[in-house]
C-alpha positions as a printed Julia matrix, in Angstrom:
299×3 Matrix{Float64}:
 -53.61  -37.1   56.47
 -50.86  -37.38  53.84
 -47.22  -36.35  53.84
 -46.86  -32.57  54.08
 -43.92  -30.96  52.28
 -41.61  -29.0   54.6
 -39.4   -27.53  51.9
 -36.02  -27.88  50.2
 -32.69  -28.23  52.03
 -29.04  -28.31  50.94
 -27.36  -30.41  53.65
 -24.17  -31.32  51.77
 -21.97  -28.98  49.75
 -21.11  -31.81  47.33
 -24.6   -33.29  47.19
 -27.85  -32.18  45.66
 -31.08  -30.84  47.13
 -33.29  -32.74  49.56
 -37.06  -32.37  50.02
 -38.38  -32.67  53.57
 -41.7   -34.27  54.57
 -43.81  -34.56  57.71
 -46.82  -36.67  58.66
 -47.81  -35.97  62.26
 -44.7   -36.72  64.4
 -42.93  -38.55  61.55
 -40.37  -36.87  59.27
 -38.45  -38.08  56.26
 -36.33  -36.69  53.42
 -36.16  -37.35  49.68
 -32.89  -36.73  47.85
 -33.43  -35.26  44.38
 -31.23  -36.29  41.45
 -30.79  -34.25  38.28
 -32.04  -35.96  35.14
 -34.75  -37.93  36.96
 -38.5   -37.54  36.61
 -40.42  -35.62  39.27
 -44.18  -35.24  39.54
 -46.62  -34.24  42.26
 -50.22  -33.15  42.7
 -51.49  -30.85  45.48
 -54.27  -32.33  47.59
 -56.84  -30.56  49.74
 -55.96  -27.27  51.43
 -52.62  -25.67  52.22
 -52.07  -25.38  55.98
 -49.55  -23.73  58.29
 -46.23  -25.57  58.72
 -45.85  -24.41  62.35
 -42.75  -22.89  63.93
 -39.52  -23.97  65.58
 -40.15  -27.62  64.77
 -43.65  -27.63  66.28
 -46.84  -28.25  64.33
 -49.41  -25.46  64.12
 -52.03  -26.27  66.83
 -54.83  -24.96  64.61
 -53.59  -26.39  61.29
 -54.55  -22.93  60.06
 -55.04  -22.39  56.32
 -52.46  -20.17  54.59
 -52.58  -18.37  51.22
 -51.49  -20.31  48.13
 -48.87  -17.7   47.15
 -47.32  -17.22  50.59
 -43.62  -18.14  50.58
 -43.6   -18.5   54.38
 -46.52  -20.95  54.72
 -47.13  -19.84  58.33
 -50.19  -18.39  60.01
 -49.82  -15.07  61.84
 -49.29  -16.66  65.27
 -46.67  -19.19  64.1
 -44.98  -16.44  62.12
 -44.61  -14.36  65.3
 -43.24  -17.37  67.19
 -40.7   -18.06  64.45
 -39.5   -14.43  64.34
 -39.18  -14.4   68.15
 -36.2   -16.75  67.79
 -34.68  -15.32  64.63
 -31.16  -14.0   64.11
 -32.38  -12.19  61.0
 -34.94  -10.3   63.1
 -32.3    -9.41  65.74
 -34.33  -11.09  68.5
 -31.44  -13.15  69.99
 -28.47  -10.74  70.34
 -26.91  -12.92  73.06
 -26.48  -15.94  70.77
 -23.11  -17.4   71.85
 -22.32  -19.08  68.52
 -19.62  -17.94  66.1
 -20.91  -16.26  62.95
 -19.42  -15.68  59.53
 -19.83  -12.67  57.23
 -19.99  -13.42  53.5
 -20.22  -11.89  50.04
 -22.77  -13.67  47.83
 -22.96  -13.25  44.03
 -26.15  -14.16  42.13
 -25.55  -12.6   38.72
 -23.74   -9.72  37.04
 -23.92   -6.72  39.39
 -26.12   -8.66  41.82
 -24.25   -9.07  45.14
 -25.2    -8.95  48.81
 -23.46   -9.1   52.18
 -24.87  -11.39  54.88
 -24.12  -13.47  57.96
 -24.66  -17.09  58.89
 -23.84  -19.32  61.86
 -20.42  -20.88  61.33
 -21.73  -24.33  62.25
 -23.99  -24.27  59.19
 -21.08  -23.94  56.79
 -22.18  -22.76  53.35
 -25.7   -24.23  53.59
 -27.19  -20.75  53.9
 -25.49  -19.69  50.66
 -26.9   -22.66  48.77
 -30.35  -22.01  50.26
 -30.23  -18.47  48.87
 -29.09  -19.62  45.44
 -25.7   -17.88  45.6
 -23.82  -18.85  42.45
 -20.49  -17.66  43.91
 -19.52  -16.59  47.41
 -16.52  -15.78  49.58
 -16.2   -15.54  53.34
 -15.15  -12.17  54.72
 -14.75  -12.72  58.45
 -15.82  -14.63  61.56
 -16.59  -13.71  65.16
 -19.38  -13.05  67.69
 -22.89  -12.35  66.42
 -22.99   -8.63  67.19
 -19.54   -8.02  65.65
 -20.64   -9.9   62.52
 -23.87   -7.9   62.42
 -22.01   -4.56  62.72
 -19.62   -5.58  59.95
 -22.53   -6.66  57.76
 -24.25   -3.29  58.11
 -21.06   -1.28  57.63
 -19.96   -3.23  54.56
 -23.42   -3.07  53.04
 -23.37    0.71  53.25
 -19.75    1.08  52.11
 -20.07   -1.26  49.13
 -23.54   -0.06  48.15
 -25.06   -3.56  48.13
 -28.56   -4.54  49.37
 -29.45   -6.69  52.37
 -31.61   -8.94  50.22
 -32.33   -9.76  46.59
 -35.65  -11.18  45.44
 -35.78  -14.69  44.05
 -37.57  -13.34  40.99
 -34.48  -11.25  40.15
 -32.13  -14.15  40.86
 -33.91  -16.58  38.57
 -34.23  -13.96  35.82
 -30.42  -13.71  35.43
 -29.5   -17.42  35.72
 -29.95  -17.92  31.98
 -27.1   -15.53  31.17
 -24.33  -16.21  33.68
 -20.85  -15.04  32.63
 -17.88  -17.4   32.64
 -16.64  -18.68  36.03
 -13.53  -16.49  35.86
 -15.63  -13.39  35.29
 -17.98  -14.02  38.21
 -15.07  -14.9   40.52
 -13.33  -11.67  39.51
 -16.4    -9.61  40.44
 -16.48  -11.18  43.9
 -12.7   -10.67  44.24
 -13.06   -6.97  43.42
 -15.71   -6.49  46.1
 -13.66   -8.49  48.6
 -10.71   -6.17  47.93
 -12.87   -3.1   48.47
 -14.19   -4.58  51.72
 -10.7    -5.42  52.97
  -9.5    -1.88  52.19
 -12.04   -0.38  54.6
  -9.84   -1.32  57.6
 -11.37   -0.11  60.87
 -14.29    1.59  59.15
 -16.02   -1.71  58.46
 -14.24   -4.29  60.58
 -14.99   -4.53  64.31
 -11.95   -5.57  66.35
 -13.71   -8.75  67.48
 -14.12   -9.93  63.87
 -11.37  -12.16  62.46
 -10.74  -11.58  58.77
 -10.83  -14.59  56.47
  -8.83  -14.95  53.22
 -10.51  -14.61  49.84
 -11.72  -17.83  48.26
 -14.34  -17.83  45.52
 -16.62  -20.87  45.94
 -18.69  -21.53  42.8
 -21.98  -23.42  43.16
 -22.81  -23.67  39.43
 -21.83  -27.35  39.42
 -23.82  -28.14  42.58
 -26.85  -26.36  41.13
 -26.32  -27.83  37.62
 -26.61  -24.4   36.04
 -24.29  -22.85  33.46
 -24.02  -19.84  31.18
 -25.97  -21.24  28.24
 -29.6   -21.05  29.23
 -29.4   -21.36  32.99
 -29.59  -25.15  33.01
 -28.16  -26.17  29.71
 -31.69  -26.68  28.38
 -33.1   -24.99  25.28
 -34.53  -21.55  25.77
 -33.73  -21.11  29.45
 -36.37  -20.56  32.12
 -39.57  -19.23  30.58
 -42.24  -19.65  33.26
 -42.45  -19.9   37.05
 -45.16  -21.54  39.13
 -46.91  -18.88  41.22
 -48.68  -21.2   43.65
 -50.36  -24.57  43.91
 -54.09  -25.27  43.97
 -56.06  -28.35  44.96
 -55.51  -30.85  42.16
 -52.77  -28.73  40.55
 -49.95  -30.77  39.0
 -46.26  -30.0   38.53
 -44.34  -32.69  36.65
 -41.27  -33.03  34.46
 -37.6   -33.95  34.36
 -35.44  -32.25  36.99
 -32.68  -30.33  35.21
 -31.28  -28.13  37.95
 -31.94  -26.52  41.33
 -30.74  -23.29  42.92
 -31.77  -22.0   46.33
 -35.42  -23.02  46.75
 -36.01  -23.33  43.0
 -36.39  -26.53  40.98
 -35.9   -26.24  37.19
 -38.0   -28.71  35.2
 -38.33  -29.76  31.6
 -42.12  -30.13  31.57
 -42.4   -31.1   27.92
 -43.03  -27.65  26.47
 -40.71  -24.97  25.1
 -38.18  -23.76  27.63
 -37.93  -24.58  31.32
 -40.43  -24.23  34.16
 -39.21  -23.25  37.64
 -41.08  -24.06  40.84
 -40.2   -22.3   44.1
 -40.38  -25.12  46.65
 -41.4   -22.64  49.36
 -44.78  -22.64  47.59
 -44.95  -26.42  48.06
 -44.64  -26.26  51.85
 -47.85  -26.85  53.77
 -49.44  -28.93  51.03
 -50.17  -32.64  51.1
 -48.54  -33.81  47.86
 -49.46  -36.99  45.99
 -47.44  -38.58  43.2
 -48.26  -37.56  39.63
 -47.2   -38.97  36.28
 -43.94  -37.39  35.13
 -45.48  -36.68  31.73
 -48.45  -34.77  33.15
 -46.85  -31.36  32.59
 -47.85  -28.31  34.65
 -51.45  -27.38  35.41
 -50.69  -25.14  38.42
 -50.83  -21.37  37.79
 -47.67  -19.92  36.2
 -46.21  -16.57  35.2
 -43.7   -15.56  32.54
 -40.29  -15.04  34.16
 -39.81  -11.3   34.23
 -43.54  -10.77  33.48
 -46.56  -10.06  35.61
 -49.58  -11.87  34.18
 -50.45  -15.33  35.47
 -52.48  -18.05  33.89
 -54.25  -21.15  35.19
 -52.05  -23.66  33.37
 -48.89  -23.82  31.34
 -50.12  -25.43  28.12
């Protein structure tokens, strides 16, 4: 049994991404640095990552393109203790309501436990965000739903849409201004969107472009921007290149061809991964960003 990838984390607002690993009861983490070489090869079969910190008792196989990497039973167990699924309304922790900006006209309202800080925003790939308020879970949830309806913003945005707009980000002042405008509209709702138990927080636009190493000239500063995305790993499939940037669960790699390849690390979870030569390129299936047809390899 090799080391099984458990996914990407953003533990420090000033630091970069960290990959998690598990082998039986043992866990470890690998900090990723931009500009360094990264290469791995999938080995064997992808299996369930378990739930709530527990290994799947069946080590059940899961589909190659599943972002969750959990079998049906572990998926039910995970949702049974999920704030997002509204299964723990009596959670005593303080929550924060936020506005998250991912690209021009692409904004959502959400909530996160205050103790997590802005980790949830980095995990989602929010380029800019501002806090709106803080308070008990149910007050934060009511505010989230009311603001979502009043501002006309969705509860979620697909990662495919997020990565498609990273190559053309406007200037920092422009993206901060868009968040400021929505914050002003939210603040103007008064009692219509703000439960009494929710403390309002002042506007502050936090920009993650530096943390992610993305900019407005091709998404990562590389030639041509992101052109292809890995759609899933297969036994023996290789992903290798120089790490240029990361945003949310996505790693942006210069794999030696034209443009940039992005790999969603959620597709890496559940696999045993072995080291691969950094110059090996990408042989895992990919798809054109914004397209629909996949192929077996990149080159």
